[in-house]
N, CA and C of each residue as an Amber inpcrd file, in Angstrom:
protein
   426
  -5.4510000  -1.9380000  -8.5920000  -6.4280000  -2.6260000  -9.4010000
  -5.7020000  -3.4110000 -10.4800000  -6.3260000  -4.5160000 -10.8490000
  -5.7410000  -5.3880000 -11.8650000  -6.8580000  -5.9560000 -12.7290000
  -6.5540000  -6.2050000 -13.9760000  -7.5240000  -6.7680000 -14.8990000
  -6.8530000  -7.9080000 -15.6640000  -7.6610000  -8.8900000 -16.0450000
  -7.1360000 -10.0460000 -16.7680000  -8.2870000 -10.7820000 -17.4370000
  -7.9300000 -11.7850000 -18.2360000  -8.9370000 -12.5970000 -18.8980000
  -8.5260000 -14.0560000 -18.9210000  -9.5290000 -14.9220000 -19.0220000
  -9.2930000 -16.3660000 -19.1010000 -10.1660000 -16.9440000 -20.2050000
  -9.7650000 -18.1270000 -20.6840000 -10.5520000 -18.8430000 -21.6860000
 -10.2130000 -20.3250000 -21.5930000 -10.9460000 -21.1350000 -22.3580000
 -10.6270000 -22.5580000 -22.4340000  -9.2370000 -22.7830000 -23.0350000
  -8.7580000 -21.8160000 -23.8030000  -7.4850000 -21.9660000 -24.5040000
  -6.2850000 -21.4390000 -23.7260000  -6.5230000 -20.7470000 -22.6290000
  -5.4110000 -20.2010000 -21.8550000  -5.8270000 -18.9810000 -21.0770000
  -4.8350000 -18.3380000 -20.5090000  -5.0910000 -17.1470000 -19.7090000
  -4.2690000 -15.9880000 -20.2490000  -4.8600000 -14.8060000 -20.1730000
  -4.1360000 -13.6050000 -20.5570000  -3.2510000 -13.1600000 -19.4060000
  -2.5410000 -12.0940000 -19.6310000  -1.6840000 -11.5540000 -18.5910000
  -2.4670000 -10.7080000 -17.6100000  -1.8320000 -10.4220000 -16.4800000
  -2.4060000  -9.4710000 -15.5370000  -2.0290000  -8.0750000 -16.0000000
  -3.0090000  -7.1950000 -16.0360000  -2.7850000  -5.8190000 -16.4620000
  -3.1110000  -4.9080000 -15.2850000  -2.0790000  -4.2980000 -14.7390000
  -2.2090000  -3.4960000 -13.5360000  -2.5240000  -2.0450000 -13.8850000
  -3.4410000  -1.4720000 -13.1270000  -3.8030000  -0.0670000 -13.2730000
  -2.8370000   0.7430000 -12.4130000  -2.3380000   1.8300000 -12.9680000
  -1.4270000   2.6670000 -12.2070000  -2.1040000   3.1800000 -10.9370000
  -1.2940000   3.4290000  -9.9310000  -1.8220000   3.9180000  -8.6660000
  -2.5410000   5.2510000  -8.8500000  -3.6200000   5.4180000  -8.0960000
  -4.4050000   6.6570000  -8.0240000  -5.0610000   7.0380000  -9.3470000
  -5.2110000   6.0870000 -10.2560000  -5.8730000   6.3530000 -11.5280000
  -7.3300000   5.9380000 -11.4270000  -8.1990000   6.7950000 -11.9100000
  -9.6160000   6.4590000 -11.9840000  -9.8480000   5.7670000 -13.3260000
 -10.4110000   4.5770000 -13.2800000 -10.6460000   3.8310000 -14.5180000
 -11.9780000   4.2900000 -15.1130000 -11.8930000   5.3820000 -15.8640000
 -13.0600000   5.8710000 -16.5860000 -13.0150000   5.2930000 -18.0000000
 -13.9580000   5.6740000 -18.8220000 -14.0160000   5.1260000 -20.1830000
 -12.7500000   5.4320000 -20.9690000 -12.2140000   6.6360000 -20.8330000
 -11.0150000   7.0170000 -21.5730000  -9.8290000   6.1240000 -21.1940000
  -9.6060000   5.9420000 -19.9020000  -8.4990000   5.0900000 -19.4640000
  -8.7320000   3.6430000 -19.9070000  -9.9480000   3.1750000 -19.7350000
 -10.2790000   1.8010000 -20.0960000 -10.0150000   1.5430000 -21.5770000
 -10.4750000   2.4510000 -22.4340000 -10.3210000   2.2790000 -23.8830000
  -8.8620000   2.4090000 -24.3170000  -8.1430000   3.3390000 -23.7360000
  -6.7800000   3.6240000 -24.1960000  -5.7030000   2.7910000 -23.5090000
  -5.9630000   2.2960000 -22.3120000  -4.9290000   1.5830000 -21.5700000
  -5.2240000   0.0890000 -21.3810000  -6.4490000  -0.2490000 -20.9960000
  -6.7470000  -1.6460000 -20.6630000  -7.3190000  -2.4580000 -21.8170000
  -8.3190000  -1.9210000 -22.4890000  -8.9780000  -2.7190000 -23.5380000
  -8.0200000  -3.2080000 -24.6260000  -7.1180000  -2.3970000 -25.1260000
  -6.1990000  -2.9260000 -26.1440000  -5.3910000  -4.1210000 -25.6350000
  -4.9940000  -4.1040000 -24.3770000  -4.2370000  -5.2190000 -23.8060000
  -5.1230000  -6.4520000 -23.6310000  -6.3280000  -6.2440000 -23.1060000
  -7.2340000  -7.3720000 -22.8690000  -7.6840000  -8.0130000 -24.1810000
  -8.0690000  -7.1960000 -25.1250000  -8.4920000  -7.7250000 -26.4300000
  -7.2870000  -8.3290000 -27.1510000  -6.1130000  -7.7380000 -26.9810000
  -4.8940000  -8.3070000 -27.5570000  -4.6210000  -9.7040000 -27.0190000
  -4.8260000  -9.8940000 -25.7070000  -4.6860000 -11.2290000 -25.1180000
  -5.6490000 -12.2140000 -25.7800000  -6.8860000 -11.7650000 -26.0040000
  -7.8920000 -12.6310000 -26.6350000  -7.4510000 -13.0360000 -28.0390000
  -6.9970000 -12.0630000 -28.8250000  -6.5420000 -12.3600000 -30.1840000
  -5.3600000 -13.3240000 -30.1640000  -4.4400000 -13.1220000 -29.2080000
  -3.2690000 -13.9950000 -29.1280000  -3.6710000 -15.4240000 -28.7720000
  -4.5960000 -15.5840000 -27.8440000  -5.0160000 -16.9160000 -27.4150000
  -5.9770000 -17.5810000 -28.3860000  -6.8550000 -16.7920000 -28.9880000
  -7.9870000 -17.3610000 -29.7140000  -8.1460000 -16.8760000 -31.1440000
  -7.2070000 -16.0890000 -31.6420000  -7.2840000 -15.5100000 -32.9710000
  -8.5560000 -14.6600000 -33.0590000  -9.5150000 -15.0490000 -33.8520000
 -10.7750000 -14.2970000 -33.9880000 -11.9550000 -15.0640000 -33.3990000
 -11.6960000 -16.1380000 -32.6540000 -12.7680000 -17.0140000 -32.1770000
 -13.0550000 -16.7650000 -30.7010000 -13.4920000 -15.5420000 -30.3740000
 -13.8160000 -15.2550000 -28.9860000 -14.9970000 -14.3030000 -28.8930000
 -15.6490000 -14.3690000 -27.7490000 -16.7020000 -13.4270000 -27.3890000
 -16.1850000 -12.6890000 -26.1630000 -16.0630000 -11.3860000 -26.2530000
 -15.5190000 -10.5930000 -25.1540000 -16.6220000 -10.3210000 -24.1340000
 -16.3470000 -10.6450000 -22.8760000 -17.2980000 -10.4480000 -21.7660000
 -16.6120000  -9.6050000 -20.7180000 -17.2970000  -8.6120000 -20.2220000
 -16.7730000  -7.7710000 -19.1600000 -17.8510000  -7.5540000 -18.1210000
 -17.4970000  -6.9400000 -17.0110000 -18.5060000  -6.6800000 -15.9830000
 -19.1630000  -5.3240000 -16.2310000 -19.9730000  -4.8970000 -15.2980000
 -20.7580000  -3.6860000 -15.4810000 -20.1530000  -2.4330000 -14.8910000
 -18.8360000  -2.3770000 -14.7660000 -18.1920000  -1.1700000 -14.2560000
 -18.5920000   0.0200000 -15.1330000 -18.7050000   1.2070000 -14.5460000
 -19.1660000   2.3630000 -15.3240000 -18.3840000   2.6090000 -16.6150000
 -17.0650000   2.4810000 -16.5980000 -16.2660000   2.6990000 -17.8020000
 -16.5210000   1.6690000 -18.8900000 -17.0560000   0.5090000 -18.5130000
 -17.3290000  -0.5610000 -19.4800000 -18.6370000  -0.3330000 -20.2220000
 -19.5460000   0.3970000 -19.5920000 -20.9010000   0.5070000 -20.1290000
 -21.1280000   1.7420000 -20.9910000 -20.1460000   2.5990000 -21.0930000
 -20.3550000   3.8370000 -21.8510000 -20.5360000   3.5620000 -23.3410000
 -21.1660000   4.5050000 -23.9950000 -21.4060000   4.3780000 -25.4330000
 -20.0870000   4.2660000 -26.1960000 -19.0850000   5.0690000 -25.8150000
 -17.8090000   5.0570000 -26.5220000 -17.0790000   3.7230000 -26.3330000
 -17.1960000   3.1210000 -25.1600000 -16.5870000   1.8080000 -24.9350000
 -17.2820000   0.7510000 -25.7840000 -18.5990000   0.7870000 -25.8160000
 -19.3570000  -0.1770000 -26.6130000 -19.0130000  -0.0260000 -28.1010000
 -18.8230000   1.2140000 -28.5510000 -18.4430000   1.4510000 -29.9490000
 -17.0390000   0.9150000 -30.2200000 -16.1040000   1.1040000 -29.2790000
 -14.7440000   0.6010000 -29.4430000 -14.7730000  -0.9200000 -29.5820000
 -15.5300000  -1.5760000 -28.7220000 -15.6310000  -3.0370000 -28.7710000
 -16.2310000  -3.5120000 -30.0910000 -17.2290000  -2.8030000 -30.5890000
 -17.8560000  -3.1830000 -31.8620000 -16.8490000  -3.1560000 -33.0120000
 -15.8790000  -2.2550000 -32.9490000 -14.8680000  -2.1420000 -34.0010000
 -13.7410000  -3.1570000 -33.8270000 -13.3330000  -3.4380000 -32.5730000
 -12.1170000  -4.2060000 -32.3100000 -12.3250000  -5.6640000 -31.8920000
 -13.5530000  -6.0850000 -31.7100000 -13.8180000  -7.4690000 -31.2950000
 -14.6910000  -8.1670000 -32.3290000 -14.3990000  -9.4480000 -32.5950000
 -15.2650000 -10.1710000 -33.5220000 -16.6740000 -10.3180000 -32.9540000
 -16.7770000 -10.3880000 -31.6310000 -18.0700000 -10.4990000 -30.9560000
 -17.8730000 -10.0850000 -29.5120000 -18.8840000  -9.4780000 -28.9170000
 -18.8360000  -9.1130000 -27.5030000 -20.2500000  -9.0740000 -26.9640000
 -20.3560000  -9.1560000 -25.6580000 -21.6610000  -9.0790000 -25.0050000
 -21.8930000  -7.6130000 -24.6620000 -22.8310000  -6.9800000 -25.3750000
 -23.0500000  -5.5550000 -25.1680000 -23.7380000  -5.2990000 -23.8270000
 -23.6860000  -4.0670000 -23.3770000 -24.1580000  -3.7280000 -22.0310000
 -25.6400000  -4.0330000 -21.8260000 -26.4360000  -3.9820000 -22.8730000
 -27.8640000  -4.2570000 -22.7310000 -28.1520000  -5.7530000 -22.5760000
 -27.1510000  -6.5960000 -22.8240000 -27.3150000  -8.0420000 -22.6790000
 -26.7360000  -8.5680000 -21.3680000 -26.0880000  -7.6950000 -20.5760000
 -25.5210000  -8.1210000 -19.2970000 -26.6350000  -8.3720000 -18.3000000
 -26.4620000  -9.3740000 -17.5360000 -27.3950000  -9.6390000 -16.4480000
 -27.0510000  -8.6810000 -15.3020000 -27.9930000  -7.8490000 -14.8580000
 -27.6650000  -6.8550000 -13.8400000 -27.3500000  -7.4800000 -12.4800000
 -26.3870000  -6.8840000 -11.8010000 -26.0540000  -7.2470000 -10.4130000
 -25.7370000  -8.7210000 -10.2260000 -25.0290000  -9.3290000 -11.1690000
 -24.6980000 -10.7480000 -11.0680000 -23.2130000 -10.9920000 -11.2940000
 -22.3670000 -10.5160000 -10.3940000 -20.9330000 -10.7190000 -10.6180000
 -20.5070000 -12.1750000 -10.5370000 -21.3210000 -13.0270000  -9.9160000
 -20.9070000 -14.4140000  -9.7600000 -21.1610000 -15.2670000 -11.0030000
 -21.5460000 -14.6670000 -12.1370000 -21.5990000 -15.4480000 -13.3700000
 -20.3110000 -15.2750000 -14.1670000 -19.3620000 -14.4990000 -13.6610000
 -18.0750000 -14.3100000 -14.3030000 -17.0800000 -15.2840000 -13.6730000
 -16.5520000 -16.2480000 -14.4460000 -15.6310000 -17.2440000 -13.8710000
 -14.4390000 -16.6410000 -13.1400000 -13.9860000 -15.4900000 -13.6100000
 -12.8630000 -14.8640000 -12.8950000 -13.3030000 -14.4700000 -11.4980000
 -14.5090000 -13.9160000 -11.3830000 -14.9880000 -13.4770000 -10.0730000
 -15.3330000 -14.6390000  -9.1570000 -16.0110000 -15.6550000  -9.6720000
 -16.4590000 -16.7130000  -8.7670000 -15.4320000 -17.8030000  -8.5460000
 -14.3190000 -17.7830000  -9.2840000 -13.3280000 -18.8260000  -9.0250000
 -11.8820000 -18.3370000  -9.0260000 -11.4450000 -17.7360000 -10.1080000
 -10.0150000 -17.4600000 -10.2740000  -9.4900000 -16.5090000  -9.2070000
 -10.1760000 -15.3730000  -8.9790000  -9.6700000 -14.4450000  -7.9550000
  -9.6260000 -15.1190000  -6.5880000 -10.6450000 -15.9120000  -6.2580000
 -10.6640000 -16.6080000  -4.9680000  -9.5240000 -17.6040000  -4.8360000
  -9.2630000 -18.3350000  -5.8880000  -8.1600000 -19.2970000  -5.8840000
  -6.8230000 -18.5730000  -5.7440000  -6.6880000 -17.4570000  -6.4510000
  -5.4500000 -16.6840000  -6.3430000  -5.2820000 -16.1090000  -4.9400000
  -6.3650000 -15.6240000  -4.3550000  -6.3010000 -15.0660000  -3.0010000
  -5.8870000 -16.1320000  -1.9900000  -6.4260000 -17.3360000  -2.1600000
  -6.0560000 -18.4340000  -1.2620000  -4.5550000 -18.7190000  -1.3660000
  -4.0470000 -18.8010000  -2.5780000  -2.6120000 -19.0610000  -2.7710000
  -1.7670000 -17.8910000  -2.2530000  -2.2620000 -16.6740000  -2.4230000
  -1.5590000 -15.4960000  -1.9220000  -1.4320000 -15.5540000  -0.3990000
  -2.4740000 -16.0110000   0.2610000  -2.4520000 -16.1030000   1.7250000
  -1.3930000 -17.0480000   2.2520000  -0.9540000 -17.9790000   1.4190000
   0.0590000 -18.9550000   1.8360000   1.4900000 -18.5170000   1.4900000
   1.6370000 -17.3450000   0.8560000   2.9830000 -16.8810000   0.5170000
   3.7750000 -16.5620000   1.7830000   5.0140000 -16.9720000   1.7600000
   5.8800000 -16.6640000   2.8880000   7.2790000 -16.4340000   2.3390000
   7.7970000 -15.2550000   2.4050000   7.2480000 -14.0610000   3.0450000
   6.2250000 -13.3650000   2.1430000   5.3990000 -12.5380000   2.7580000
   4.4290000 -11.7470000   2.0120000   5.1680000 -10.6160000   1.2700000
   4.6310000 -10.1520000   0.1440000   5.2540000  -9.0420000  -0.5800000
   5.3800000  -7.8010000   0.3040000   6.4720000  -7.0810000   0.1170000
   6.7440000  -5.9010000   0.9440000   6.3850000  -4.5890000   0.2470000
   6.2190000  -4.6270000  -1.0700000   5.8840000  -3.4000000  -1.7970000
   5.0450000  -3.7600000  -3.0280000   4.6310000  -2.7380000  -3.7570000
   3.7580000  -2.9280000  -4.9220000   4.4220000  -3.8020000  -5.9850000
   5.6880000  -3.5880000  -6.2490000   6.3710000  -4.3740000  -7.2800000
   6.4150000  -5.8530000  -6.9050000   6.6970000  -6.1540000  -5.6350000
   6.7070000  -7.5500000  -5.1840000   5.2990000  -8.1390000  -5.2500000
   4.2820000  -7.3330000  -4.9430000   2.8930000  -7.7890000  -5.0300000
   2.5390000  -8.1410000  -6.4740000   2.8840000  -7.2810000  -7.4150000
   2.6090000  -7.5450000  -8.8260000   3.3050000  -8.8260000  -9.2870000
   4.5390000  -8.9750000  -8.8850000   5.3070000 -10.1700000  -9.2500000
   4.6730000 -11.4250000  -8.6640000   4.2700000 -11.3580000  -7.4020000
   3.6520000 -12.5140000  -6.7430000   2.3400000 -12.8940000  -7.4250000
   1.5050000 -11.9050000  -7.7320000   0.2180000 -12.1940000  -8.3810000
   0.4200000 -12.7850000  -9.7670000   1.3940000 -12.2740000 -10.4920000
   1.6860000 -12.8030000 -11.8260000   2.1230000 -14.2610000 -11.7370000
   2.9900000 -14.5770000 -10.7870000   3.4450000 -15.9580000 -10.6130000
   2.2920000 -16.8710000 -10.2010000   1.4190000 -16.3800000  -9.3340000
   0.2770000 -17.1840000  -8.8900000  -0.6270000 -17.5060000 -10.0780000
  -0.9410000 -16.5130000 -10.9110000  -1.7850000 -16.7790000 -12.0830000
  -1.0850000 -17.7230000 -13.0490000   0.2120000 -17.5300000 -13.2520000
   0.9600000 -18.4060000 -14.1570000   0.8920000 -19.8670000 -13.7120000
   0.9150000 -20.0990000 -12.4000000   0.9070000 -21.4630000 -11.8640000
  -0.5010000 -22.0540000 -11.7570000  -1.5340000 -21.2300000 -11.8890000
  -2.9060000 -21.7270000 -11.8150000  -3.1420000 -22.6630000 -12.9960000
  -3.5790000 -23.8710000 -12.7100000  -3.6910000 -24.8720000 -13.7720000
  -4.8060000 -24.5290000 -14.7640000  -4.5320000 -24.7920000 -16.0300000
  -5.5310000 -24.5570000 -17.0640000  -6.7390000 -25.4600000 -16.8530000
  -6.5190000 -26.6550000 -16.3350000  -7.6290000 -27.5640000 -16.0530000
  -8.5880000 -26.9450000 -15.0340000  -8.0320000 -26.3250000 -14.0060000
  -8.8550000 -25.6670000 -12.9820000  -9.6580000 -24.5140000 -13.5990000
  -9.0200000 -23.7560000 -14.4720000  -9.7040000 -22.6490000 -15.1430000
 -10.8190000 -23.1760000 -16.0460000 -10.5420000 -24.2270000 -16.7980000
 -11.5640000 -24.8070000 -17.6880000 -12.7670000 -25.3170000 -16.9010000
 -12.5300000 -25.9210000 -15.7560000 -13.6460000 -26.3870000 -14.9150000
 -14.5010000 -25.2190000 -14.4550000 -13.8660000 -24.1010000 -14.0890000
 -14.6400000 -22.9450000 -13.6370000 -15.4450000 -22.3460000 -14.7910000
 -14.8730000 -22.3280000 -15.9880000 -15.6010000 -21.8130000 -17.1480000
 -16.7600000 -22.7440000 -17.4990000 -16.5280000 -24.0430000 -17.4400000
 -17.5860000 -25.0210000 -17.7420000 -18.7530000 -24.8890000 -16.7730000
 -18.4800000 -24.4120000 -15.5640000 -19.5210000 -24.2380000 -14.5490000
 -20.3830000 -23.0010000 -14.8250000 -20.0180000 -22.2170000 -15.8110000
 -20.7210000 -20.9760000 -16.1470000 -22.2200000 -21.2100000 -16.4120000
 -22.5270000 -22.2020000 -17.2140000 -23.9360000 -22.4630000 -17.5420000
 -24.7560000 -22.8210000 -16.3070000 -24.1770000 -23.5510000 -15.3710000
 -24.8940000 -23.8800000 -14.1340000 -25.1890000 -22.6300000 -13.3310000
 -24.2830000 -21.6700000 -13.3590000 -24.4730000 -20.4320000 -12.5950000
 -25.5310000 -19.5300000 -13.2230000 -25.7460000 -19.6710000 -14.5370000
 -26.7950000 -18.8660000 -15.1730000 -28.1520000 -19.2540000 -14.6210000
Protein backbone atom coordinates (compact mmCIF):
# COMPACT_ATOMS: atom_id res chain seq x y z
CA UNK A 1 0.00 0.00 0.00
CA UNK A 2 1.09 3.53 -0.72
CA UNK A 3 -0.24 6.96 0.14
CA UNK A 4 0.50 10.38 -1.34
CA UNK A 5 -0.93 13.83 -1.96
CA UNK A 6 -1.12 16.33 -4.80
CA UNK A 7 -1.95 20.02 -5.12
CA UNK A 8 -1.80 22.89 -7.59
CA UNK A 9 1.55 23.76 -6.02
CA UNK A 10 3.21 20.36 -6.35
CA UNK A 11 3.15 16.77 -5.26
CA UNK A 12 4.08 15.15 -1.99
CA UNK A 13 6.19 12.06 -1.69
CA UNK A 14 5.01 8.49 -1.87
CA UNK A 15 4.63 7.03 1.60
CA UNK A 16 4.74 3.25 1.62
CA UNK A 17 3.01 1.14 4.25
CA UNK A 18 5.13 -1.65 5.64
CA UNK A 19 4.25 -5.14 4.49
CA UNK A 20 1.51 -7.00 6.39
CA UNK A 21 0.51 -3.89 8.37
CA UNK A 22 -3.14 -3.15 8.92
CA UNK A 23 -3.75 0.57 8.44
CA UNK A 24 -5.95 1.23 11.44
CA UNK A 25 -6.41 4.62 13.10
CA UNK A 26 -3.32 4.18 15.28
CA UNK A 27 -1.03 3.40 12.35
CA UNK A 28 -2.60 6.13 10.22
CA UNK A 29 -2.18 8.80 12.91
CA UNK A 30 1.33 7.79 13.99
CA UNK A 31 2.90 6.76 10.68
CA UNK A 32 1.09 8.25 7.66
CA UNK A 33 -0.71 11.42 8.68
CA UNK A 34 2.38 13.25 9.97
CA UNK A 35 4.11 12.58 6.63
CA UNK A 36 1.09 13.53 4.51
CA UNK A 37 0.31 16.68 6.46
CA UNK A 38 4.04 17.48 6.51
CA UNK A 39 4.04 17.33 2.70
CA UNK A 40 1.10 19.77 2.68
CA UNK A 41 2.88 22.21 4.99
CA UNK A 42 6.05 21.99 2.89
CA UNK A 43 4.20 22.65 -0.38
CA UNK A 44 1.56 25.08 0.82
CA UNK A 45 2.61 26.41 4.24
CA UNK A 46 -0.76 26.89 6.00
CA UNK A 47 -2.87 27.38 2.85
CA UNK A 48 -4.38 23.94 2.34
CA UNK A 49 -7.51 21.92 2.96
CA UNK A 50 -6.72 18.30 3.78
CA UNK A 51 -8.92 15.78 1.92
CA UNK A 52 -8.83 12.04 2.42
CA UNK A 53 -10.99 9.10 1.43
CA UNK A 54 -13.39 7.15 3.60
CA UNK A 55 -11.09 4.34 4.72
CA UNK A 56 -12.04 3.14 8.21
CA UNK A 57 -8.86 4.52 9.84
CA UNK A 58 -9.59 7.95 8.34
CA UNK A 59 -13.08 8.24 9.76
CA UNK A 60 -12.43 7.49 13.42
CA UNK A 61 -13.04 10.08 16.09
CA UNK A 62 -9.36 10.08 17.10
CA UNK A 63 -8.23 10.68 13.50
CA UNK A 64 -10.70 13.54 13.10
CA UNK A 65 -9.42 15.04 16.38
CA UNK A 66 -5.79 14.71 15.20
CA UNK A 67 -6.63 16.52 11.96
CA UNK A 68 -8.43 19.30 13.85
CA UNK A 69 -5.23 19.97 15.82
CA UNK A 70 -2.65 19.57 13.02
CA UNK A 71 -4.36 20.98 9.91
CA UNK A 72 -5.41 24.55 9.20
CA UNK A 73 -8.51 23.09 7.52
CA UNK A 74 -9.76 19.64 6.55
CA UNK A 75 -12.88 18.01 5.20
CA UNK A 76 -14.36 16.15 8.15
CA UNK A 77 -15.92 12.72 7.74
CA UNK A 78 -19.49 14.04 7.94
CA UNK A 79 -18.82 16.25 4.89
CA UNK A 80 -17.47 13.43 2.67
CA UNK A 81 -19.64 12.36 -0.17
CA UNK A 82 -20.33 8.65 0.45
CA UNK A 83 -19.16 6.02 -2.03
CA UNK A 84 -17.61 8.50 -4.47
CA UNK A 85 -13.94 7.67 -4.91
CA UNK A 86 -13.90 9.26 -8.36
CA UNK A 87 -14.09 12.80 -6.94
CA UNK A 88 -10.51 12.40 -5.65
CA UNK A 89 -8.04 13.56 -8.36
CA UNK A 90 -5.51 11.00 -7.22
CA UNK A 91 -8.02 8.21 -7.73
CA UNK A 92 -9.54 9.34 -11.01
CA UNK A 93 -6.33 10.45 -12.68
CA UNK A 94 -2.93 10.19 -11.01
CA UNK A 95 -2.99 6.49 -10.06
CA UNK A 96 -4.28 5.60 -13.54
CA UNK A 97 -1.59 7.65 -15.24
CA UNK A 98 1.06 6.08 -13.03
CA UNK A 99 -0.26 2.59 -13.75
CA UNK A 100 -0.13 3.26 -17.48
CA UNK A 101 3.50 4.40 -17.23
CA UNK A 102 4.31 1.43 -14.99
CA UNK A 103 2.98 -0.95 -17.65
CA UNK A 104 5.56 0.40 -20.10
CA UNK A 105 8.55 -0.19 -17.80
CA UNK A 106 11.11 -2.53 -19.23
CA UNK A 107 12.36 -4.41 -17.34
CA UNK A 108 9.62 -4.68 -14.73
CA UNK A 109 10.67 -4.40 -11.05
CA UNK A 110 11.85 -7.70 -9.58
CA UNK A 111 11.26 -6.98 -5.88
CA UNK A 112 9.53 -4.56 -3.49
CA UNK A 113 12.48 -2.15 -3.33
CA UNK A 114 12.65 -1.89 -7.14
CA UNK A 115 8.86 -1.40 -7.23
CA UNK A 116 9.05 1.45 -4.70
CA UNK A 117 11.87 3.06 -6.66
CA UNK A 118 9.99 2.73 -9.96
CA UNK A 119 6.79 4.24 -8.53
CA UNK A 120 8.70 7.13 -6.98
CA UNK A 121 10.40 7.89 -10.31
CA UNK A 122 7.08 7.68 -12.17
CA UNK A 123 5.44 10.18 -9.79
CA UNK A 124 8.48 12.46 -9.95
CA UNK A 125 8.24 12.55 -13.77
CA UNK A 126 4.46 13.13 -13.81
CA UNK A 127 4.04 16.68 -15.06
CA UNK A 128 2.63 19.29 -12.71
CA UNK A 129 0.52 20.59 -15.60
CA UNK A 130 -1.15 17.18 -15.91
CA UNK A 131 -1.82 17.13 -12.16
CA UNK A 132 -3.26 20.67 -12.22
CA UNK A 133 -5.63 19.72 -15.05
CA UNK A 134 -6.89 16.74 -13.06
CA UNK A 135 -7.44 18.91 -9.97
CA UNK A 136 -9.22 21.58 -12.05
CA UNK A 137 -11.57 18.84 -13.28
CA UNK A 138 -12.67 18.24 -9.66
CA UNK A 139 -15.63 20.63 -9.82
CA UNK A 140 -16.96 18.95 -12.97
CA UNK A 141 -16.86 15.59 -11.21
CA UNK A 142 -18.89 16.93 -8.28
